N, C-alpha and C positions, 0 to 999 in steps of 0.2 A: 281627378279624382269624385269619386258623386262621393256630394254633400247623405246628412246618416235621413233618413227618416224621420224620426224622434226630434230631428233639428228644423225637418222642414213643417216639421206639422206646430212647433212651441213658431219657428218666426212666422208662418202664415194667420192661424189662430189667433196673436201676439197687433197683428198687424192690421185682421179684419173686424178683432173685435177692440180694436184701439178707431178706426177709419170710423165706423158705428160712432161711435159714447163722440171721434168731435164731428162730427155730423152732427147726427141723432139728438149727443147727450146736450145739445146751449139748456135745456128749458130743467128737465130732471140737475143741470152744473151750478147754476141762479140761484134752482130753490134751497140745494142742499150741497153748498159749492165746495165750506168748508169743513161741513160733518164727513165729505164722500175725503176729501184728500187729508181726514185724520184719522182714516182708515187704516192709513200704509205705511207710517211711522206706530198707534196705535203698534201695532202686528211686529214690529221691529226692533222696537219698547219689545214685547216678551219676546220676542226669540232674542234675545240679546240678555236678558237676566234666566233663558236655558242658555244661553253659554255657559255663564256664569253658573249656575247649579249642573252642567256639566260637568266643567271643567273639577269640584273635586271628588268626579268620579274618580279624575286619574292621579288623583295624591290617596281617597283609598286603596282602588286599586294596587301603584307603585306598591308599598307599603304590604299588603298582601301577601301579591307574587314574590313582594324580593322575602319574606317569612316563611312562603312553603318551595322558594329555589333553598334558603339555609337547611329547610328542614330535609329537600331532598338531597343535599350534598355537598350543593356545589358554591363554587371556588368564587374569591373575589366577586359577594355577593352586591357588597355597598358598595362597589368604584363600579355594576357592572349596571345596575338598578334606579341607585340616590343622584339626585338631584347633583350637581349640572347639569345630566343629563337628560337630555328633551326624553333619548325612548331608553331600552337598556340595550347591554351589548350581549351576545350569543345567537344562539336557536336553538335553546332547551321552547321543551314545553310553552314552562310559566313565561320566556325572554316572549314571549309571540305569542302569550291571552292578553301578554300585561303590551305589549307595543304597540299593539291590535285597539286597546280600548283608548293608550296616550292619543294613534291616529285617528279617531274617531273625534278629540277632540282639535288639533291641529289641522284636518283638511274644513273647520268649520271658518279659523280664517284663511284659510286659500279660495274661499268666497263671500263671507259677510259683507267686506269691504265693497266689496262690485253689486254688491244686490240690493245694500243700502242705501246705494251711492243711484243705482239703475231706478231706484223705488224709485226716493221720492221725487227725481230731476223725471219722471214718470206720473208720479199723481200728480204737479203742478198740470198737467195737460190731458189726464186721464188717469181718475182719479175710481171708476167702475174697474174695469181694467189692469191696475194696477195694484189695488185691492186683492184681487181674486190670482194676480199675480203673484202676486207678493206670502199671500198663506201659500198656496200650491208650492213658494220658495219654503218655507218653513213650515207642513207637515213635512218634505220628505226630506228637512233637515232633518227632524227627529226621527223619521224612521231608519237616516243610508244611517247617523252616527247613533241610535242601536243597535243598529244592523252589525256593525262596524263591532261594538266596543263587545256583544254576543255572538263574537264569532266563535269566539275558546284558539285565540289565533288563525283561523283562516281565513285568511279578507278577503276567499271570495264568496263566502258565507255574506259581505254584505252588504248584496243587495236582496237578501230571502225576506223582508216586508216586501210589498206589495208596494206601497207607498212611498217605498225611498227611490221609487227612479222621478219619481217628481218635485224635486230638489232643484235637477236640473232643468228641466222648462221651466217651472217661477221664474232658475239664476236664467238663464237664456230670456223668457216672456218679460220680466222687468231690464234687462241688458238692450231690449229690442222699442221698445217704451218710454225709457228711459231718453235712450238717443235717436227717438220719436221724437218729445216730446221737445228734446234742445233743439231739430232743426230747424219744430214750424216757432221756436222761440226765439233762433235768433234770427234766422229766418223773416219778420217781424210778421209770423200770420196768429201770433198766440201773440197774449199779449200780460204780463203778471202782472 
């Protein structure tokens, strides 16, 4: 099985950036180390607040699409749309539209924890590369989630915003940099 080109590009870029930063960035890190290390958590905290706000969009959509479904004469609307159901049941246009908005929010939780842990671990050794990678994740996450939410029930439109794929590049970059940082700390080549 061949490794997809975007994965190779991400791993290569993160590796090269991390190597350069680890090998030649010591003077910059010693002068501004704590400030540089704080950039990644600041981006992640901002992304966390945005995630909360995006969740409110799901609550509004649940009400909106259940009311539209009732107006169109769909049966058992409350049972199919309302909590505790995470996703609405059925295949109507309103169900598909709501489920794309719900999926836009749920998808965040499938990647956010790993992006946070990788970002925080990576920032210890590679603060500049990791902050760039984390920013790519945050920007891509925003556009991918909005692509899902604005897909009108067609999940294939989630990558319509051009920056949506950056989420995956930043995500893989954080994993790569986080693992490299942990390996350097465990091997004794980097001290905390």
